[in-house]
py3Dmol code that shows the C-alpha trace and the ligand (Angstrom):
import py3Dmol

protein = """\
ATOM      1  CA  UNK A   1      21.303  36.791 -15.629  1.00  0.00           C
ATOM      2  CA  UNK A   2      22.431  39.775 -13.603  1.00  0.00           C
ATOM      3  CA  UNK A   3      19.685  41.821 -15.240  1.00  0.00           C
ATOM      4  CA  UNK A   4      17.096  39.238 -14.294  1.00  0.00           C
ATOM      5  CA  UNK A   5      18.467  38.883 -10.803  1.00  0.00           C
ATOM      6  CA  UNK A   6      18.639  42.624 -10.527  1.00  0.00           C
ATOM      7  CA  UNK A   7      15.111  43.272 -11.695  1.00  0.00           C
ATOM      8  CA  UNK A   8      13.719  40.446  -9.595  1.00  0.00           C
ATOM      9  CA  UNK A   9      15.404  41.502  -6.430  1.00  0.00           C
ATOM     10  CA  UNK A  10      14.768  45.146  -7.134  1.00  0.00           C
ATOM     11  CA  UNK A  11      11.076  44.400  -7.011  1.00  0.00           C
ATOM     12  CA  UNK A  12      11.490  42.089  -4.063  1.00  0.00           C
ATOM     13  CA  UNK A  13      13.261  44.691  -2.017  1.00  0.00           C
ATOM     14  CA  UNK A  14      11.095  47.587  -3.141  1.00  0.00           C
ATOM     15  CA  UNK A  15      10.227  48.358   0.448  1.00  0.00           C
ATOM     16  CA  UNK A  16      13.884  48.608   1.314  1.00  0.00           C
ATOM     17  CA  UNK A  17      14.741  50.613  -1.814  1.00  0.00           C
ATOM     18  CA  UNK A  18      11.931  53.156  -1.549  1.00  0.00           C
ATOM     19  CA  UNK A  19      12.308  53.212   2.218  1.00  0.00           C
ATOM     20  CA  UNK A  20      15.951  54.217   1.951  1.00  0.00           C
ATOM     21  CA  UNK A  21      15.112  57.071  -0.426  1.00  0.00           C
ATOM     22  CA  UNK A  22      13.298  58.752   2.453  1.00  0.00           C
ATOM     23  CA  UNK A  23      16.599  59.075   4.308  1.00  0.00           C
ATOM     24  CA  UNK A  24      18.319  61.103   1.624  1.00  0.00           C
ATOM     25  CA  UNK A  25      19.861  64.311   3.029  1.00  0.00           C
ATOM     26  CA  UNK A  26      18.569  63.672   6.534  1.00  0.00           C
ATOM     27  CA  UNK A  27      20.688  64.558   9.517  1.00  0.00           C
ATOM     28  CA  UNK A  28      22.015  61.385  11.109  1.00  0.00           C
ATOM     29  CA  UNK A  29      20.725  61.961  14.618  1.00  0.00           C
ATOM     30  CA  UNK A  30      19.216  59.485  17.082  1.00  0.00           C
ATOM     31  CA  UNK A  31      15.772  59.696  15.528  1.00  0.00           C
ATOM     32  CA  UNK A  32      17.086  59.028  12.001  1.00  0.00           C
ATOM     33  CA  UNK A  33      19.143  56.095  13.245  1.00  0.00           C
ATOM     34  CA  UNK A  34      16.123  54.628  14.971  1.00  0.00           C
ATOM     35  CA  UNK A  35      13.951  55.010  11.853  1.00  0.00           C
ATOM     36  CA  UNK A  36      16.644  53.374   9.757  1.00  0.00           C
ATOM     37  CA  UNK A  37      16.972  50.479  12.158  1.00  0.00           C
ATOM     38  CA  UNK A  38      13.185  49.962  12.049  1.00  0.00           C
ATOM     39  CA  UNK A  39      13.198  49.915   8.257  1.00  0.00           C
ATOM     40  CA  UNK A  40      15.994  47.349   8.141  1.00  0.00           C
ATOM     41  CA  UNK A  41      14.222  45.121  10.644  1.00  0.00           C
ATOM     42  CA  UNK A  42      10.913  45.263   8.758  1.00  0.00           C
ATOM     43  CA  UNK A  43      12.821  44.310   5.606  1.00  0.00           C
ATOM     44  CA  UNK A  44      13.626  40.986   7.348  1.00  0.00           C
ATOM     45  CA  UNK A  45      17.377  41.610   7.529  1.00  0.00           C
ATOM     46  CA  UNK A  46      17.373  40.774  11.223  1.00  0.00           C
ATOM     47  CA  UNK A  47      17.975  42.838  14.323  1.00  0.00           C
ATOM     48  CA  UNK A  48      21.693  42.110  14.577  1.00  0.00           C
ATOM     49  CA  UNK A  49      22.485  43.309  11.049  1.00  0.00           C
ATOM     50  CA  UNK A  50      20.220  46.351  11.454  1.00  0.00           C
ATOM     51  CA  UNK A  51      22.010  47.280  14.656  1.00  0.00           C
ATOM     52  CA  UNK A  52      25.493  46.925  13.157  1.00  0.00           C
ATOM     53  CA  UNK A  53      24.662  49.042  10.115  1.00  0.00           C
ATOM     54  CA  UNK A  54      23.281  51.893  12.198  1.00  0.00           C
ATOM     55  CA  UNK A  55      26.130  51.623  14.693  1.00  0.00           C
ATOM     56  CA  UNK A  56      28.777  51.833  11.980  1.00  0.00           C
ATOM     57  CA  UNK A  57      27.049  54.747  10.303  1.00  0.00           C
ATOM     58  CA  UNK A  58      26.718  56.675  13.539  1.00  0.00           C
ATOM     59  CA  UNK A  59      30.374  56.066  14.384  1.00  0.00           C
ATOM     60  CA  UNK A  60      31.478  57.731  11.177  1.00  0.00           C
ATOM     61  CA  UNK A  61      28.840  60.342  10.507  1.00  0.00           C
ATOM     62  CA  UNK A  62      26.787  61.114  13.587  1.00  0.00           C
ATOM     63  CA  UNK A  63      25.037  64.502  13.426  1.00  0.00           C
ATOM     64  CA  UNK A  64      26.052  64.991   9.810  1.00  0.00           C
ATOM     65  CA  UNK A  65      23.853  65.002   6.749  1.00  0.00           C
ATOM     66  CA  UNK A  66      23.764  61.659   4.974  1.00  0.00           C
ATOM     67  CA  UNK A  67      22.802  60.707   1.428  1.00  0.00           C
ATOM     68  CA  UNK A  68      20.770  57.735   0.270  1.00  0.00           C
ATOM     69  CA  UNK A  69      23.813  56.426  -1.566  1.00  0.00           C
ATOM     70  CA  UNK A  70      25.984  56.525   1.514  1.00  0.00           C
ATOM     71  CA  UNK A  71      23.437  54.468   3.424  1.00  0.00           C
ATOM     72  CA  UNK A  72      23.100  52.021   0.540  1.00  0.00           C
ATOM     73  CA  UNK A  73      26.841  51.571   0.346  1.00  0.00           C
ATOM     74  CA  UNK A  74      27.182  50.939   4.057  1.00  0.00           C
ATOM     75  CA  UNK A  75      24.278  48.527   3.928  1.00  0.00           C
ATOM     76  CA  UNK A  76      25.535  46.624   0.874  1.00  0.00           C
ATOM     77  CA  UNK A  77      28.960  46.245   2.472  1.00  0.00           C
ATOM     78  CA  UNK A  78      27.500  44.914   5.715  1.00  0.00           C
ATOM     79  CA  UNK A  79      25.187  42.495   3.886  1.00  0.00           C
ATOM     80  CA  UNK A  80      27.969  41.225   1.674  1.00  0.00           C
ATOM     81  CA  UNK A  81      30.176  40.663   4.738  1.00  0.00           C
ATOM     82  CA  UNK A  82      27.444  38.516   6.279  1.00  0.00           C
ATOM     83  CA  UNK A  83      26.704  36.578   3.088  1.00  0.00           C
ATOM     84  CA  UNK A  84      30.205  36.065   1.697  1.00  0.00           C
ATOM     85  CA  UNK A  85      31.164  33.184   4.024  1.00  0.00           C
ATOM     86  CA  UNK A  86      27.974  31.379   2.919  1.00  0.00           C
ATOM     87  CA  UNK A  87      28.762  31.505  -0.779  1.00  0.00           C
ATOM     88  CA  UNK A  88      29.569  27.976  -1.831  1.00  0.00           C
ATOM     89  CA  UNK A  89      29.255  26.633  -5.319  1.00  0.00           C
ATOM     90  CA  UNK A  90      28.450  22.952  -5.321  1.00  0.00           C
ATOM     91  CA  UNK A  91      29.115  20.444  -8.078  1.00  0.00           C
ATOM     92  CA  UNK A  92      26.788  17.524  -7.472  1.00  0.00           C
ATOM     93  CA  UNK A  93      28.379  15.483 -10.224  1.00  0.00           C
ATOM     94  CA  UNK A  94      31.525  15.233  -8.105  1.00  0.00           C
ATOM     95  CA  UNK A  95      32.275  13.312  -4.910  1.00  0.00           C
ATOM     96  CA  UNK A  96      31.165   9.937  -3.561  1.00  0.00           C
ATOM     97  CA  UNK A  97      29.242   7.540  -5.791  1.00  0.00           C
ATOM     98  CA  UNK A  98      26.398   7.346  -5.728  1.00  0.00           C
ATOM     99  CA  UNK A  99      26.109  10.769  -4.154  1.00  0.00           C
ATOM    100  CA  UNK A 100      22.722  10.934  -2.454  1.00  0.00           C
ATOM    101  CA  UNK A 101      21.176  14.398  -2.385  1.00  0.00           C
ATOM    102  CA  UNK A 102      17.971  14.937  -0.453  1.00  0.00           C
ATOM    103  CA  UNK A 103      15.784  17.979  -1.138  1.00  0.00           C
ATOM    104  CA  UNK A 104      13.622  19.094   1.759  1.00  0.00           C
ATOM    105  CA  UNK A 105      11.291  21.996   2.416  1.00  0.00           C
ATOM    106  CA  UNK A 106       7.644  22.856   2.883  1.00  0.00           C
ATOM    107  CA  UNK A 107       5.111  22.254   0.148  1.00  0.00           C
ATOM    108  CA  UNK A 108       5.325  24.742  -2.705  1.00  0.00           C
ATOM    109  CA  UNK A 109       8.780  26.013  -1.792  1.00  0.00           C
ATOM    110  CA  UNK A 110      10.165  24.838  -5.136  1.00  0.00           C
ATOM    111  CA  UNK A 111      11.848  21.489  -4.394  1.00  0.00           C
ATOM    112  CA  UNK A 112      10.604  19.644  -7.463  1.00  0.00           C
ATOM    113  CA  UNK A 113      11.369  22.569  -9.752  1.00  0.00           C
ATOM    114  CA  UNK A 114      14.856  22.983  -8.286  1.00  0.00           C
ATOM    115  CA  UNK A 115      15.621  19.280  -8.795  1.00  0.00           C
ATOM    116  CA  UNK A 116      14.390  19.637 -12.374  1.00  0.00           C
ATOM    117  CA  UNK A 117      16.655  22.620 -13.006  1.00  0.00           C
ATOM    118  CA  UNK A 118      19.658  20.794 -11.518  1.00  0.00           C
ATOM    119  CA  UNK A 119      18.814  17.728 -13.621  1.00  0.00           C
ATOM    120  CA  UNK A 120      18.941  19.907 -16.739  1.00  0.00           C
ATOM    121  CA  UNK A 121      22.416  21.129 -15.779  1.00  0.00           C
ATOM    122  CA  UNK A 122      23.573  17.556 -15.060  1.00  0.00           C
ATOM    123  CA  UNK A 123      22.503  16.506 -18.510  1.00  0.00           C
ATOM    124  CA  UNK A 124      24.868  19.115 -19.940  1.00  0.00           C
ATOM    125  CA  UNK A 125      27.661  17.814 -17.689  1.00  0.00           C
ATOM    126  CA  UNK A 126      27.041  14.203 -18.717  1.00  0.00           C
ATOM    127  CA  UNK A 127      26.532  12.964 -15.148  1.00  0.00           C
ATOM    128  CA  UNK A 128      24.623   9.712 -14.673  1.00  0.00           C
ATOM    129  CA  UNK A 129      21.807  10.553 -12.320  1.00  0.00           C
ATOM    130  CA  UNK A 130      18.543   9.190 -11.024  1.00  0.00           C
ATOM    131  CA  UNK A 131      15.604  11.321  -9.881  1.00  0.00           C
ATOM    132  CA  UNK A 132      13.429   9.934  -7.101  1.00  0.00           C
ATOM    133  CA  UNK A 133       9.832  11.127  -6.715  1.00  0.00           C
ATOM    134  CA  UNK A 134       9.871  10.853  -2.929  1.00  0.00           C
ATOM    135  CA  UNK A 135       6.937  13.226  -2.510  1.00  0.00           C
ATOM    136  CA  UNK A 136       4.602  10.253  -2.722  1.00  0.00           C
ATOM    137  CA  UNK A 137       1.746  12.248  -1.221  1.00  0.00           C
ATOM    138  CA  UNK A 138       1.241  14.549  -4.178  1.00  0.00           C
ATOM    139  CA  UNK A 139       0.381  13.137  -7.604  1.00  0.00           C
ATOM    140  CA  UNK A 140       1.317  16.454  -9.228  1.00  0.00           C
ATOM    141  CA  UNK A 141       4.828  16.297  -7.760  1.00  0.00           C
ATOM    142  CA  UNK A 142       5.368  12.828  -9.234  1.00  0.00           C
ATOM    143  CA  UNK A 143       4.129  13.970 -12.664  1.00  0.00           C
ATOM    144  CA  UNK A 144       6.129  17.189 -12.537  1.00  0.00           C
ATOM    145  CA  UNK A 145       9.367  15.394 -11.711  1.00  0.00           C
ATOM    146  CA  UNK A 146       8.719  12.896 -14.509  1.00  0.00           C
ATOM    147  CA  UNK A 147       8.351  15.754 -16.993  1.00  0.00           C
ATOM    148  CA  UNK A 148      11.663  17.310 -15.847  1.00  0.00           C
ATOM    149  CA  UNK A 149      13.408  13.930 -15.983  1.00  0.00           C
ATOM    150  CA  UNK A 150      12.102  13.135 -19.479  1.00  0.00           C
ATOM    151  CA  UNK A 151      13.211  16.546 -20.689  1.00  0.00           C
ATOM    152  CA  UNK A 152      16.713  16.045 -19.282  1.00  0.00           C
ATOM    153  CA  UNK A 153      16.938  12.411 -20.372  1.00  0.00           C
ATOM    154  CA  UNK A 154      17.391  11.310 -16.757  1.00  0.00           C
ATOM    155  CA  UNK A 155      15.438   8.345 -15.356  1.00  0.00           C
ATOM    156  CA  UNK A 156      12.828   8.983 -12.686  1.00  0.00           C
ATOM    157  CA  UNK A 157      11.829   6.429 -10.088  1.00  0.00           C
ATOM    158  CA  UNK A 158       8.349   6.751  -8.669  1.00  0.00           C
ATOM    159  CA  UNK A 159       5.547   4.782  -7.047  1.00  0.00           C
ATOM    160  CA  UNK A 160       1.820   5.385  -6.959  1.00  0.00           C
ATOM    161  CA  UNK A 161       0.543   8.130  -4.653  1.00  0.00           C
ATOM    162  CA  UNK A 162       0.510   7.065  -1.028  1.00  0.00           C
ATOM    163  CA  UNK A 163       3.383   4.576  -1.367  1.00  0.00           C
ATOM    164  CA  UNK A 164       6.078   4.462   1.302  1.00  0.00           C
ATOM    165  CA  UNK A 165       8.698   7.065   0.433  1.00  0.00           C
ATOM    166  CA  UNK A 166      11.452   5.420   2.483  1.00  0.00           C
ATOM    167  CA  UNK A 167      10.928   2.163   0.594  1.00  0.00           C
ATOM    168  CA  UNK A 168      11.147   3.968  -2.716  1.00  0.00           C
ATOM    169  CA  UNK A 169      14.373   5.692  -1.701  1.00  0.00           C
ATOM    170  CA  UNK A 170      15.833   2.334  -0.606  1.00  0.00           C
ATOM    171  CA  UNK A 171      15.112   0.826  -4.023  1.00  0.00           C
ATOM    172  CA  UNK A 172      16.520   3.885  -5.757  1.00  0.00           C
ATOM    173  CA  UNK A 173      19.867   3.654  -3.969  1.00  0.00           C
ATOM    174  CA  UNK A 174      20.052  -0.076  -4.727  1.00  0.00           C
ATOM    175  CA  UNK A 175      19.440   0.670  -8.388  1.00  0.00           C
ATOM    176  CA  UNK A 176      22.045   3.444  -8.402  1.00  0.00           C
ATOM    177  CA  UNK A 177      24.599   0.992  -7.020  1.00  0.00           C
ATOM    178  CA  UNK A 178      23.708  -1.703  -9.524  1.00  0.00           C
ATOM    179  CA  UNK A 179      23.850   0.689 -12.456  1.00  0.00           C
ATOM    180  CA  UNK A 180      26.908   2.491 -11.131  1.00  0.00           C
ATOM    181  CA  UNK A 181      25.215   5.901 -11.206  1.00  0.00           C
ATOM    182  CA  UNK A 182      26.894   9.088 -10.005  1.00  0.00           C
ATOM    183  CA  UNK A 183      24.005  10.715  -8.312  1.00  0.00           C
ATOM    184  CA  UNK A 184      20.601  10.165  -6.713  1.00  0.00           C
ATOM    185  CA  UNK A 185      18.428  13.291  -6.353  1.00  0.00           C
ATOM    186  CA  UNK A 186      15.552  12.712  -3.949  1.00  0.00           C
ATOM    187  CA  UNK A 187      12.405  14.824  -3.789  1.00  0.00           C
ATOM    188  CA  UNK A 188      10.498  14.678  -0.483  1.00  0.00           C
ATOM    189  CA  UNK A 189       7.030  15.526   0.771  1.00  0.00           C
ATOM    190  CA  UNK A 190       6.399  19.034   2.051  1.00  0.00           C
ATOM    191  CA  UNK A 191       2.915  18.602   3.407  1.00  0.00           C
ATOM    192  CA  UNK A 192       1.351  15.932   5.553  1.00  0.00           C
ATOM    193  CA  UNK A 193      -1.455  16.011   8.129  1.00  0.00           C
ATOM    194  CA  UNK A 194       0.680  18.170  10.367  1.00  0.00           C
ATOM    195  CA  UNK A 195       4.226  19.305  10.974  1.00  0.00           C
ATOM    196  CA  UNK A 196       5.045  16.475  13.402  1.00  0.00           C
ATOM    197  CA  UNK A 197       4.032  13.856  10.831  1.00  0.00           C
ATOM    198  CA  UNK A 198       5.999  15.564   8.108  1.00  0.00           C
ATOM    199  CA  UNK A 199       9.110  15.625  10.238  1.00  0.00           C
ATOM    200  CA  UNK A 200       8.609  11.981  11.288  1.00  0.00           C
ATOM    201  CA  UNK A 201       8.294  10.936   7.640  1.00  0.00           C
ATOM    202  CA  UNK A 202      11.415  12.847   6.717  1.00  0.00           C
ATOM    203  CA  UNK A 203      13.365  11.408   9.634  1.00  0.00           C
ATOM    204  CA  UNK A 204      12.370   7.935   8.454  1.00  0.00           C
ATOM    205  CA  UNK A 205      13.672   8.591   4.935  1.00  0.00           C
ATOM    206  CA  UNK A 206      16.958   9.863   6.384  1.00  0.00           C
ATOM    207  CA  UNK A 207      17.212   6.790   8.641  1.00  0.00           C
ATOM    208  CA  UNK A 208      16.754   4.389   5.741  1.00  0.00           C
ATOM    209  CA  UNK A 209      19.386   6.194   3.686  1.00  0.00           C
ATOM    210  CA  UNK A 210      21.866   6.174   6.607  1.00  0.00           C
ATOM    211  CA  UNK A 211      21.339   2.458   7.098  1.00  0.00           C
ATOM    212  CA  UNK A 212      22.404   1.849   3.515  1.00  0.00           C
ATOM    213  CA  UNK A 213      25.361   4.208   3.702  1.00  0.00           C
ATOM    214  CA  UNK A 214      26.392   5.852   6.984  1.00  0.00           C
ATOM    215  CA  UNK A 215      27.877   8.759   5.019  1.00  0.00           C
ATOM    216  CA  UNK A 216      24.608   9.426   3.205  1.00  0.00           C
ATOM    217  CA  UNK A 217      22.644  11.521   2.543  1.00  0.00           C
ATOM    218  CA  UNK A 218      25.713  13.418   1.370  1.00  0.00           C
ATOM    219  CA  UNK A 219      23.718  16.598   0.890  1.00  0.00           C
ATOM    220  CA  UNK A 220      20.455  17.716   2.446  1.00  0.00           C
ATOM    221  CA  UNK A 221      19.344  20.788   0.576  1.00  0.00           C
ATOM    222  CA  UNK A 222      16.657  22.919   2.179  1.00  0.00           C
ATOM    223  CA  UNK A 223      14.626  24.783  -0.419  1.00  0.00           C
ATOM    224  CA  UNK A 224      13.165  28.054   0.865  1.00  0.00           C
ATOM    225  CA  UNK A 225      10.528  30.212  -0.806  1.00  0.00           C
ATOM    226  CA  UNK A 226      11.615  33.849  -0.583  1.00  0.00           C
ATOM    227  CA  UNK A 227       7.998  35.043  -0.562  1.00  0.00           C
ATOM    228  CA  UNK A 228       7.387  33.659   2.948  1.00  0.00           C
ATOM    229  CA  UNK A 229       9.682  36.296   4.471  1.00  0.00           C
ATOM    230  CA  UNK A 230      10.471  35.799   8.163  1.00  0.00           C
ATOM    231  CA  UNK A 231       8.899  32.302   8.197  1.00  0.00           C
ATOM    232  CA  UNK A 232      11.930  31.022   6.324  1.00  0.00           C
ATOM    233  CA  UNK A 233      13.930  31.347   9.549  1.00  0.00           C
ATOM    234  CA  UNK A 234      11.757  28.923  11.497  1.00  0.00           C
ATOM    235  CA  UNK A 235      11.801  26.523   8.539  1.00  0.00           C
ATOM    236  CA  UNK A 236      15.591  26.449   8.697  1.00  0.00           C
ATOM    237  CA  UNK A 237      15.438  25.604  12.393  1.00  0.00           C
ATOM    238  CA  UNK A 238      12.809  22.866  11.988  1.00  0.00           C
ATOM    239  CA  UNK A 239      14.445  21.121   9.028  1.00  0.00           C
ATOM    240  CA  UNK A 240      17.947  21.448  10.448  1.00  0.00           C
ATOM    241  CA  UNK A 241      16.767  19.670  13.545  1.00  0.00           C
ATOM    242  CA  UNK A 242      15.066  16.801  11.684  1.00  0.00           C
ATOM    243  CA  UNK A 243      17.063  16.259   8.548  1.00  0.00           C
ATOM    244  CA  UNK A 244      20.511  17.734   9.228  1.00  0.00           C
ATOM    245  CA  UNK A 245      20.435  20.353   6.489  1.00  0.00           C
ATOM    246  CA  UNK A 246      23.784  20.870   4.715  1.00  0.00           C
ATOM    247  CA  UNK A 247      22.909  23.702   2.325  1.00  0.00           C
ATOM    248  CA  UNK A 248      20.266  26.141   1.158  1.00  0.00           C
ATOM    249  CA  UNK A 249      18.492  27.178  -2.005  1.00  0.00           C
ATOM    250  CA  UNK A 250      16.208  30.218  -2.050  1.00  0.00           C
ATOM    251  CA  UNK A 251      13.580  30.312  -4.803  1.00  0.00           C
ATOM    252  CA  UNK A 252      11.157  32.861  -6.271  1.00  0.00           C
ATOM    253  CA  UNK A 253      13.490  35.824  -6.057  1.00  0.00           C
ATOM    254  CA  UNK A 254      12.053  36.932  -9.410  1.00  0.00           C
ATOM    255  CA  UNK A 255       8.682  37.661  -7.805  1.00  0.00           C
ATOM    256  CA  UNK A 256       7.567  40.033  -5.101  1.00  0.00           C
ATOM    257  CA  UNK A 257       9.788  38.257  -2.626  1.00  0.00           C
ATOM    258  CA  UNK A 258      11.560  39.796   0.314  1.00  0.00           C
ATOM    259  CA  UNK A 259      14.956  38.196  -0.098  1.00  0.00           C
ATOM    260  CA  UNK A 260      16.162  40.117   2.956  1.00  0.00           C
ATOM    261  CA  UNK A 261      15.488  37.144   5.199  1.00  0.00           C
ATOM    262  CA  UNK A 262      18.413  35.335   3.614  1.00  0.00           C
ATOM    263  CA  UNK A 263      20.672  37.819   5.406  1.00  0.00           C
ATOM    264  CA  UNK A 264      19.067  37.012   8.759  1.00  0.00           C
ATOM    265  CA  UNK A 265      19.463  33.292   8.004  1.00  0.00           C
ATOM    266  CA  UNK A 266      23.120  33.724   7.043  1.00  0.00           C
ATOM    267  CA  UNK A 267      23.692  35.639  10.268  1.00  0.00           C
ATOM    268  CA  UNK A 268      22.079  32.954  12.432  1.00  0.00           C
ATOM    269  CA  UNK A 269      23.104  29.761  10.623  1.00  0.00           C
ATOM    270  CA  UNK A 270      26.440  28.545   9.425  1.00  0.00           C
ATOM    271  CA  UNK A 271      24.968  26.962   6.283  1.00  0.00           C
ATOM    272  CA  UNK A 272      26.190  27.364   2.712  1.00  0.00           C
ATOM    273  CA  UNK A 273      23.803  28.946   0.217  1.00  0.00           C
ATOM    274  CA  UNK A 274      24.180  27.069  -3.048  1.00  0.00           C
ATOM    275  CA  UNK A 275      21.662  28.487  -5.497  1.00  0.00           C
ATOM    276  CA  UNK A 276      18.890  30.997  -5.969  1.00  0.00           C
ATOM    277  CA  UNK A 277      15.826  30.481  -8.144  1.00  0.00           C
ATOM    278  CA  UNK A 278      14.802  33.382 -10.363  1.00  0.00           C
ATOM    279  CA  UNK A 279      12.010  31.807 -12.424  1.00  0.00           C
ATOM    280  CA  UNK A 280      10.292  28.599 -13.425  1.00  0.00           C
ATOM    281  CA  UNK A 281      12.439  27.670 -16.414  1.00  0.00           C
ATOM    282  CA  UNK A 282      15.365  25.254 -16.662  1.00  0.00           C
ATOM    283  CA  UNK A 283      17.880  28.110 -16.822  1.00  0.00           C
ATOM    284  CA  UNK A 284      16.459  30.006 -13.880  1.00  0.00           C
ATOM    285  CA  UNK A 285      18.759  28.586 -11.230  1.00  0.00           C
ATOM    286  CA  UNK A 286      21.856  30.680 -10.417  1.00  0.00           C
ATOM    287  CA  UNK A 287      24.862  29.927  -8.263  1.00  0.00           C
ATOM    288  CA  UNK A 288      24.564  32.161  -5.214  1.00  0.00           C
ATOM    289  CA  UNK A 289      26.762  35.259  -5.304  1.00  0.00           C
ATOM    290  CA  UNK A 290      27.047  37.317  -2.113  1.00  0.00           C
ATOM    291  CA  UNK A 291      28.133  40.376  -4.082  1.00  0.00           C
ATOM    292  CA  UNK A 292      25.363  40.267  -6.708  1.00  0.00           C
ATOM    293  CA  UNK A 293      22.753  39.490  -4.075  1.00  0.00           C
ATOM    294  CA  UNK A 294      23.702  42.327  -1.729  1.00  0.00           C
ATOM    295  CA  UNK A 295      23.898  44.853  -4.555  1.00  0.00           C
ATOM    296  CA  UNK A 296      20.494  43.811  -5.925  1.00  0.00           C
ATOM    297  CA  UNK A 297      18.867  43.754  -2.486  1.00  0.00           C
ATOM    298  CA  UNK A 298      19.951  47.273  -1.636  1.00  0.00           C
ATOM    299  CA  UNK A 299      18.906  48.503  -5.088  1.00  0.00           C
TER     300      UNK A 299
END
"""
ligand_1 = """\
28
GDP
P 7.540 21.812 -4.129
O 6.177 21.546 -3.573
O 8.487 22.272 -3.054
O 8.092 20.678 -4.912
O 7.392 23.072 -5.105
P 7.344 23.116 -6.694
O 8.666 22.802 -7.269
O 6.180 22.319 -7.151
O 7.102 24.657 -6.933
C 5.898 25.315 -6.544
C 5.584 26.411 -7.564
O 6.603 27.405 -7.525
C 5.564 25.902 -8.999
O 4.518 26.547 -9.683
C 6.926 26.335 -9.551
O 6.896 26.538 -10.941
C 7.150 27.629 -8.809
N 8.577 27.977 -8.666
C 9.602 27.214 -8.204
N 10.761 27.915 -8.189
C 10.481 29.152 -8.672
C 11.251 30.360 -8.896
O 12.459 30.449 -8.657
N 10.570 31.426 -9.398
C 9.222 31.375 -9.653
N 8.643 32.480 -10.133
N 8.475 30.286 -9.443
C 9.088 29.183 -8.968
"""
view = py3Dmol.view(width=600, height=400)
view.addModel(protein, "pdb")
view.setStyle({"model": 0}, {"cartoon": {"style": "trace"}})
view.addModel(ligand_1, "xyz")
view.setStyle({"model": 1}, {"stick": {}})
view.zoomTo()
view.show()
């Protein structure tokens, strides 16, 4: 998987990679430091990280010639330092029963696919799970989740398009209790008339779950699409506010994505990063590794 992660992120960070090449053998003066800081900011790493990298470099090597590799090393070290505290492998088959895991995020970010990939893993682990097609606004999401569930041999609860998602989730938790299931994985809508309605709908689902079990939802996983770049930051803020996000997944790092924003998110938010998505297949979900990610991002 490292090869896949590597090639995916290498493409995703091509701006950063090729941009850094231009600094090879330059004298590390004020102008070079400023150019480097600009490049790091436009690669979505965030102003704070950009500033620290240039500051550390100038402390050690100001007015001396610097190589591309030296910059890459300094950058990879800084990025890994930021990301390492966020590395947290999660085992959904463990913990309270039924463990209720809510997946939130904007439409198209990869929620349904991520649930499907996790369901495939759970099948291998022998956990008794239930998938809930809580994106009742999109017929395709209901169908897609059903396909993943059938493939993994995990039941899927759904209702016709337009049905009340909170009601569906209520029934799903009741069923999980009756059947003594380990885990309830809930998909949610990512697009409504507008953002306020989406957030109101989500808040309602969370309220219903809390009423049934004050400890639940035990996990609220925000799924972020790496290709949206900087926008991922405002999504974290919005969903944290409404749904009380407990962890992150970043998808589509196999594409032309700019995964750099994950560094800015890690800097600003004390939230664990559980997985990254590197493709559409069942095996294309990887536990997040700060080391592998920082190496691949820097190129
Ligand atoms: P949702 O609306 O949040 O449920 O998003 P979906 O799960 O339906 O995903 C939207 C599209 O992104 C689908 O075509 C998925 O196959 C695709 N997708 C999801 N995750 C990944 C990923 O890690 N890599 C790639 N290349 N595509 C992905």
